[in-house]
C-alpha positions as CSV (number, residue, x, y, z in Angstrom):
1,M,7.4,69.2,135.3
2,N,9.1,68.0,138.5
3,L,8.7,70.6,141.2
4,F,11.2,68.8,143.5
5,P,14.0,67.8,141.2
6,A,16.4,66.4,143.9
7,S,18.8,65.1,141.3
8,H,18.9,68.3,139.2
9,P,22.4,69.1,137.9
10,L,22.4,72.4,139.9
11,L,21.8,70.4,143.1
12,K,24.5,67.9,142.2
13,R,26.8,70.9,141.8
14,F,25.6,72.3,145.1
15,D,26.4,68.9,146.8
16,K,29.9,68.8,145.1
17,Y,31.0,72.3,145.9
18,A,28.8,74.1,148.4
19,T,28.5,71.3,150.9
20,P,32.3,71.0,151.4
21,I,32.7,74.8,151.5
22,L,30.0,75.1,154.2
23,A,31.6,72.2,156.2
24,V,35.0,74.0,156.1
25,V,33.3,77.3,157.2
26,G,31.5,75.5,160.0
27,L,34.7,73.8,161.2
28,G,36.6,77.1,161.2
29,L,33.9,78.8,163.1
30,L,33.7,76.0,165.7
31,L,37.5,76.3,166.3
32,F,37.4,80.1,166.6
33,E,34.4,80.2,168.9
34,T,36.0,77.6,171.2
35,R,39.2,79.6,171.4
36,K,37.5,83.1,171.7
37,P,34.1,82.7,173.4
38,L,31.8,85.8,173.5
39,R,29.5,84.7,176.3
40,K,30.0,82.3,179.2
41,R,28.3,78.9,178.7
42,T,25.5,78.0,181.1
43,R,25.1,74.4,180.1
44,P,27.7,71.6,179.3
45,R,28.8,71.7,175.7
46,T,28.4,67.9,175.1
47,E,24.8,67.9,176.5
48,R,23.8,70.6,174.0
49,W,25.8,69.4,171.1
50,V,24.3,65.9,171.2
51,R,20.7,67.4,171.5
52,N,21.1,69.9,168.8
53,V,22.6,67.4,166.3
54,L,19.8,65.0,166.9
55,V,17.2,67.7,166.4
56,A,19.0,68.7,163.2
57,A,19.2,65.2,161.9
58,P,15.7,65.3,160.2
59,S,15.8,69.0,159.3
60,L,19.0,69.1,157.3
61,P,17.9,66.3,154.9
62,A,14.4,67.9,154.7
63,M,16.1,71.1,153.4
64,R,18.1,69.2,150.9
65,L,15.3,67.0,149.6
66,T,12.4,69.6,149.6
67,L,13.4,73.3,150.0
68,L,16.4,73.4,147.8
69,P,14.8,71.3,145.0
70,A,11.7,73.5,145.2
71,M,13.8,76.6,144.6
72,V,15.1,75.0,141.4
73,G,11.9,73.3,140.3
74,L,9.7,76.4,140.9
75,G,12.3,78.6,139.3
76,N,12.3,76.4,136.2
77,L,8.5,76.4,136.1
78,M,8.4,80.2,136.0
79,A,11.3,80.6,133.6
80,P,9.2,80.8,130.4
81,Y,7.0,83.6,131.8
82,R,7.7,87.3,132.1
83,T,8.2,88.1,135.8
84,P,9.1,91.3,137.5
85,L,12.8,90.4,137.7
86,S,13.1,88.8,134.3
87,R,12.6,92.2,132.7
88,L,15.8,93.5,134.3
89,P,19.1,93.5,132.4
90,E,22.2,91.9,133.9
91,P,23.8,92.5,136.4
92,A,20.8,94.4,137.8
93,R,18.7,91.2,137.7
94,T,21.1,89.2,139.8
95,L,21.5,92.0,142.3
96,A,17.7,92.3,142.6
97,E,17.4,88.6,143.0
98,V,19.9,88.5,145.8
99,L,18.3,91.4,147.7
100,L,14.8,89.8,147.3
101,L,16.1,86.5,148.6
102,D,17.6,88.2,151.7
103,Y,14.4,90.2,152.3
104,L,12.4,87.0,152.0
105,G,14.7,85.6,154.7
106,Y,14.1,88.6,156.9
107,S,10.3,88.6,156.5
108,W,10.0,84.9,156.8
109,H,11.9,85.1,160.1
110,R,9.4,87.7,161.3
111,L,6.5,85.4,160.4
112,L,8.2,82.6,162.4
113,H,7.5,84.7,165.5
114,S,3.8,84.8,164.8
115,P,1.7,82.4,167.0
116,L,1.2,79.6,164.6
117,L,4.8,79.3,163.2
118,W,6.3,80.1,166.7
119,R,5.3,76.5,167.6
120,F,8.0,75.3,165.3
121,H,10.5,78.2,165.7
122,R,10.6,77.9,169.5
123,V,12.5,74.7,169.1
124,H,15.4,76.8,167.8
125,H,15.0,79.6,170.3
126,S,14.8,77.4,173.4
127,D,18.5,76.5,173.3
128,L,19.9,77.8,176.5
129,D,23.3,78.8,175.0
130,M,24.2,79.9,171.5
131,D,27.0,78.4,169.4
132,L,27.4,76.9,165.9
133,T,25.1,74.0,166.7
134,T,22.3,76.4,167.4
135,A,22.4,77.3,163.7
136,W,21.4,73.7,162.9
137,R,18.7,73.3,165.6
138,F,15.6,73.8,163.5
139,H,12.5,71.7,163.5
140,F,12.0,69.9,160.2
141,G,8.4,71.2,160.1
142,E,9.8,74.7,160.0
143,M,11.9,73.8,157.0
144,L,8.8,72.3,155.2
145,A,6.6,75.3,156.1
146,S,9.1,77.7,154.5
147,I,8.8,76.2,151.0
148,P,5.8,78.2,149.7
149,Y,7.3,81.4,151.0
150,R,11.1,81.2,150.4
151,A,10.8,79.1,147.2
152,G,7.3,80.0,145.9
153,I,7.4,83.8,146.2
154,A,11.0,83.9,144.9
155,A,10.0,81.9,141.8
156,L,6.9,84.1,141.2
157,M,9.1,87.1,141.2
158,G,11.5,85.6,138.8
159,V,14.4,84.4,140.9
160,R,16.4,81.7,139.0
161,G,17.2,78.4,140.6
162,S,20.9,79.0,140.1
163,T,20.8,82.4,141.9
164,A,18.7,80.9,144.7
165,L,21.2,78.0,145.3
166,G,24.2,80.4,145.1
167,F,22.6,82.7,147.6
168,E,21.7,79.7,149.8
169,V,25.5,79.2,150.4
170,V,25.8,82.7,151.6
171,F,22.6,82.4,153.7
172,E,23.8,79.2,155.4
173,A,27.3,80.5,156.0
174,C,25.9,83.7,157.5
175,T,23.4,81.8,159.7
176,A,26.3,79.7,161.0
177,F,28.5,82.9,161.6
178,H,25.9,84.9,163.5
179,H,24.9,82.0,165.7
180,T,28.4,81.3,166.9
181,N,29.7,82.3,170.3
182,L,32.6,84.0,168.7
183,A,34.1,87.1,170.3
184,L,35.2,89.2,167.4
185,P,37.3,92.3,168.2
186,Y,34.7,94.8,169.3
187,E,35.9,97.5,166.9
188,L,35.7,95.1,164.0
189,E,32.2,94.0,164.9
190,R,31.1,97.6,165.5
191,R,32.1,98.3,161.9
192,L,30.4,95.2,160.5
193,A,27.1,95.5,162.4
194,P,25.7,98.4,160.4
195,F,25.8,96.3,157.3
196,M,25.6,92.6,158.2
197,V,24.3,90.4,161.1
198,T,27.0,89.6,163.6
199,P,27.2,87.3,166.7
200,R,26.6,90.1,169.1
201,A,23.5,91.4,167.2
202,H,22.0,87.9,166.8
203,G,22.7,87.1,170.4
204,I,20.3,89.9,171.3
205,H,17.6,88.3,169.2
206,H,17.9,85.1,171.3
207,S,17.4,87.0,174.6
208,M,14.8,86.0,177.1
209,V,13.6,89.6,177.2
210,D,10.6,89.7,174.8
211,R,11.3,93.1,173.2
212,E,14.8,92.0,172.4
213,T,13.7,88.8,170.9
214,Q,11.4,90.8,168.6
215,S,14.4,92.5,167.0
216,N,17.3,91.7,164.7
217,F,15.4,89.4,162.3
218,G,18.0,89.8,159.5
219,V,20.0,86.9,158.1
220,V,22.7,88.5,156.0
221,L,22.1,92.2,155.8
222,T,20.9,94.5,158.6
223,L,19.3,96.8,156.0
224,W,15.8,95.3,156.5
225,D,15.9,95.7,160.2
226,R,16.9,99.3,159.8
227,L,14.1,99.9,157.3
228,H,11.5,98.3,159.5
229,R,12.9,99.7,162.7
230,T,13.6,96.3,164.3
231,L,17.3,96.8,164.7
232,R,18.5,96.7,168.4
233,L,22.2,96.6,169.1
234,N,22.7,98.5,172.4
235,V,22.2,95.5,174.7
236,P,25.4,94.5,176.5
237,Q,26.3,90.8,176.0
238,Q,26.9,90.2,179.7
239,D,23.3,91.2,180.4
240,L,21.8,88.6,178.0
241,T,20.1,85.4,179.2
242,I,19.7,83.1,176.1
243,G,16.6,81.0,175.6
244,V,12.8,81.0,175.9
245,P,11.4,81.7,179.4
246,A,8.9,78.8,179.4
247,F,11.7,76.3,178.6
248,A,14.3,77.6,181.0
249,D,14.6,74.1,182.7
250,P,17.1,72.1,180.7
251,A,15.7,68.8,182.1
252,G,12.6,69.4,180.0
253,Q,14.5,69.8,176.7
254,T,14.7,66.2,175.6
255,V,15.0,65.4,171.9
256,P,11.6,63.6,171.8
257,R,9.9,66.6,173.4
258,L,11.6,69.1,171.1
259,L,10.5,67.2,168.0
260,A,6.9,67.0,169.4
261,L,7.0,70.6,170.6
262,P,4.8,72.0,167.7
263,L,2.0,69.9,169.1
264,E,2.2,71.5,172.6
265,P,0.0,74.4,173.6
266,Q,1.3,77.9,173.0
267,D,3.5,79.1,175.9
268,T,3.3,82.4,177.7
269,W,6.4,84.5,177.7
270,A,7.2,83.9,181.4
271,L,9.5,81.7,183.5
272,P,8.0,78.6,185.1
273,S,7.9,80.7,188.3
274,G,5.6,83.2,186.5
275,E,8.2,85.9,186.4
276,V,8.6,87.8,183.2
277,P,12.3,88.4,182.3
278,E,13.0,92.1,182.0
279,H,15.6,94.7,182.5
280,P,15.6,98.5,181.9
281,E,16.0,100.1,178.5
282,Y,19.6,101.0,177.8
283,N,20.9,104.4,177.1
284,G,22.2,105.5,173.7
285,P,20.9,104.8,170.2
286,M,19.5,101.3,169.6
287,T,21.6,101.1,166.5
288,E,24.9,101.6,168.3
289,L,26.6,98.2,169.1
290,A,27.2,97.5,172.8
291,E,30.0,95.2,173.9
């Protein structure tokens, strides 16, 4: 059985329908964030956009040719077997599959902050501003490393390839949404944040303050951050400095270096000067969204 069926009918359908939908969503978010920015940019937009698109150039095809086919191929491999989710009646099975996929996204994100996988994930976090293009700025090695976890565990539990690809559309749209520099009306975002990851919430995750980076790992739902007590919403956006301290110098963020970054020694969480970014804890519940 082909474990990476890149030309499977489900993937052809994904290309035909999901790809244009995600392109329209991305274009809409780009227009909105340009008109209603949440945080002031620190670097020229063109400089970052060119860099982020070039870093994404190998990672996006890697996802289409490896991760997505693996979700279908491994799902098909496990289809004849009784798995925990295959015993559930519909629509409970589909709901359980979706929740599991979102939890795998959350837990995989936490693993990416472990020392070994951080070598890849810091390529994404080292962006000195956040906008739609940050959602594409992932090292292709990170995409390949995710296959055993996001596709393998899902298949072992009984997630069908069709559900995995359908959820991937939501996963990618939400990733684009919460990476944007889009200033939603505060009251609207305050009502959304208890349930789903928003731009203000994910901006905190990209902070140069370590304890803030170690929070808000969710992709679609904030449920898992609440359950694991990693939800932190009370940091004002004007206090955020985006990026990784060791890579605060934009001159060092060339595309060749970013692609080779997993081979570099592990960085300490400090600025080139040796200073550790910090600010006092904020008052009020951590689960209450700050402006």
